[in-house]
C-alpha positions in Angstrom: -5.9 167.1 90.6 -2.9 165.4 89.0 -1.4 164.7 92.5 -4.7 163.1 93.6 -4.7 160.9 90.5 -1.1 159.8 91.1 -1.9 159.0 94.7 -4.9 157.0 93.6 -2.9 155.0 91.1 -0.1 154.4 93.7 -2.6 153.1 96.2 -4.1 150.7 93.6 -0.6 149.5 92.7 0.1 148.8 96.3 -3.1 146.9 96.7 -2.5 144.7 93.7 1.3 144.2 94.0 2.4 140.6 94.4 3.6 139.7 97.9 7.4 139.3 98.3 8.6 135.8 97.2 9.3 133.5 100.1 13.0 133.3 100.9 13.3 129.6 100.2 11.8 130.2 96.7 14.2 133.0 96.1 17.1 130.8 97.1 16.0 128.0 94.8 15.5 130.4 91.9 18.6 132.6 92.3 21.0 129.7 92.9 19.5 127.4 90.3 22.3 127.9 87.7 24.9 127.2 90.4 23.1 124.1 91.5 22.9 122.7 88.0 26.5 123.6 87.4 27.8 121.7 90.4 25.7 118.6 89.6 27.2 118.6 86.1 30.8 119.1 87.4 30.5 116.3 90.0 28.7 113.9 87.8 27.2 111.9 90.7 26.5 109.1 90.8 28.1 108.0 87.5 31.5 109.4 88.5 31.7 106.8 91.3 32.2 103.4 89.8 34.1 101.5 92.6 34.6 101.4 96.3 37.9 103.4 96.1 36.1 106.3 94.4 33.3 106.1 96.9 35.8 106.2 99.8 37.6 109.1 98.2 34.3 111.0 97.8 33.4 110.6 101.5 36.9 111.7 102.6 36.5 114.8 100.5 33.2 115.6 102.0 34.4 114.9 105.5 37.4 117.3 105.0 35.2 120.1 103.8 32.2 119.6 106.1 34.5 119.6 109.2 35.3 123.4 109.1 31.9 124.3 107.5 29.8 122.7 110.2 32.1 124.0 113.0 31.5 127.5 111.7 27.7 126.9 111.5 27.7 125.6 115.1 29.5 128.7 116.3 26.3 130.7 115.9 23.8 130.4 118.7 20.8 131.7 116.7 19.5 128.4 115.2 17.0 127.4 118.0 15.5 130.9 117.9 14.4 130.1 114.3 13.2 126.6 115.0 16.3 124.8 113.6 17.8 122.1 115.8 21.2 122.2 114.1 22.7 119.3 116.0 20.3 116.8 114.6 21.0 118.0 111.1 24.8 118.0 111.1 26.3 115.6 108.5 29.7 115.1 110.1 28.6 112.3 112.5 27.3 110.4 109.5 30.5 110.9 107.6 32.5 109.7 110.6 30.3 106.6 110.8 30.8 105.8 107.1 34.6 106.4 107.2 35.0 104.1 110.2 33.0 101.5 108.4 35.4 101.7 105.5 38.4 101.5 107.8 39.4 105.1 107.2 41.1 106.9 110.2 39.5 110.4 110.4 42.8 111.7 111.9 44.4 111.0 108.5 41.9 113.3 106.8 42.9 117.0 107.4 40.2 119.6 107.3 40.0 121.9 104.3 41.8 125.2 104.8 40.0 128.5 105.2 40.4 129.4 101.6 38.1 126.5 100.6 35.3 127.3 103.1 32.4 129.6 102.2 32.6 132.9 104.2 30.2 133.2 107.1 30.7 136.6 108.6 27.2 136.6 110.1 24.2 134.5 110.7 22.4 135.3 107.4 25.4 134.0 105.4 25.4 130.9 107.7 21.7 130.4 107.0 22.5 130.4 103.3 25.2 127.8 103.8 22.7 125.7 105.9 20.2 125.9 103.0 22.7 124.2 100.6 23.9 121.5 103.0 20.4 120.7 104.1 19.0 120.7 100.6 21.7 118.3 99.5 20.2 115.6 101.8 17.3 115.2 99.4 19.3 114.6 96.3 21.7 112.4 98.1 19.1 109.7 98.5 18.7 109.5 94.7 22.5 109.2 94.4 22.6 106.4 97.0 20.0 104.4 95.2 22.1 104.6 92.0 25.3 103.8 93.9 23.7 100.6 95.3 23.1 99.3 91.8 26.9 99.7 91.1 28.5 98.9 94.5 25.9 96.7 96.1 26.8 95.3 99.5 30.2 96.9 99.4 28.7 100.0 101.0 26.5 98.2 103.5 27.0 100.0 106.9 28.7 102.9 105.1 25.8 104.7 103.6 24.7 107.1 106.3 25.9 110.3 104.6 24.1 109.7 101.3 21.2 108.3 103.2 20.5 111.8 104.6 17.6 111.9 107.1 16.3 108.7 105.6 12.5 108.4 105.9 12.2 111.8 107.6 14.1 113.7 104.9 10.9 115.2 103.4 9.6 116.4 106.7 13.0 117.7 107.9 13.3 119.7 104.7 9.8 121.2 105.0 10.7 122.3 108.6 14.0 123.8 107.4 12.2 125.6 104.5 9.6 127.0 106.9 12.3 128.3 109.2 14.1 129.9 106.4 10.9 131.6 105.2 10.1 132.8 108.7 13.6 134.3 108.9 13.1 136.0 105.6 9.8 137.5 106.6 11.3 138.8 109.9 14.5 140.1 108.3 13.8 141.2 104.7 17.0 143.4 104.9 19.1 140.3 105.3 17.7 138.1 102.5 20.3 139.1 100.0 23.0 138.0 102.5 21.3 134.6 102.9 21.3 134.2 99.1 25.0 135.2 98.9 25.8 132.6 101.5 24.1 129.9 99.5 25.8 131.0 96.3 29.2 131.0 97.8 28.6 127.5 99.2 27.7 126.0 95.9 30.8 127.6 94.5 33.0 126.4 97.4 31.8 122.8 97.1 32.3 122.8 93.4 35.9 124.1 93.7 36.8 121.7 96.5 35.3 118.5 95.1 36.9 119.0 91.6 40.3 120.1 92.9 43.4 118.2 92.0 45.9 117.5 94.9 
């Protein structure tokens, strides 16, 4: 009798249990503190008050994104999950901006391996992708503020902070849906995706606030 009651209660609990949280929502929730911390440490856009600081910021991002995006591109899995990685890479935009500011990319060495978030497998790479892609949304707010300070000085050199421009919202929704679909199909790997995102926030924070 006791066993039957326990089995009945267990069945009811199973029926009423909340469904697993979507992976994109877990990522947002479980990396929220890291996200807020890096925003506070970088202080964008107020920390950029002149063209020299803007140029230095783009150079730093270029040097870090070079090895990160090369590592992301090494995985062939993106298309299988509905992500066209090539159209989302930020390095071409950074190159465009640096050239517009008369910066020679060859003079900007890539960050060393110690600065790059580890990507031992695709789930970790997906976590890195989540952070980089999500940053394209906030970047547009930063750009609007930068324009009030720098004005026409950054004309033609605003592709990186411009993100995906008018399509940013739609691009992010597609990325989020792909991440959620991966989470549904690979629940055993969700923690690795979150670890990849966490390590990326930490890596960006360390790199962008370093002193050379």
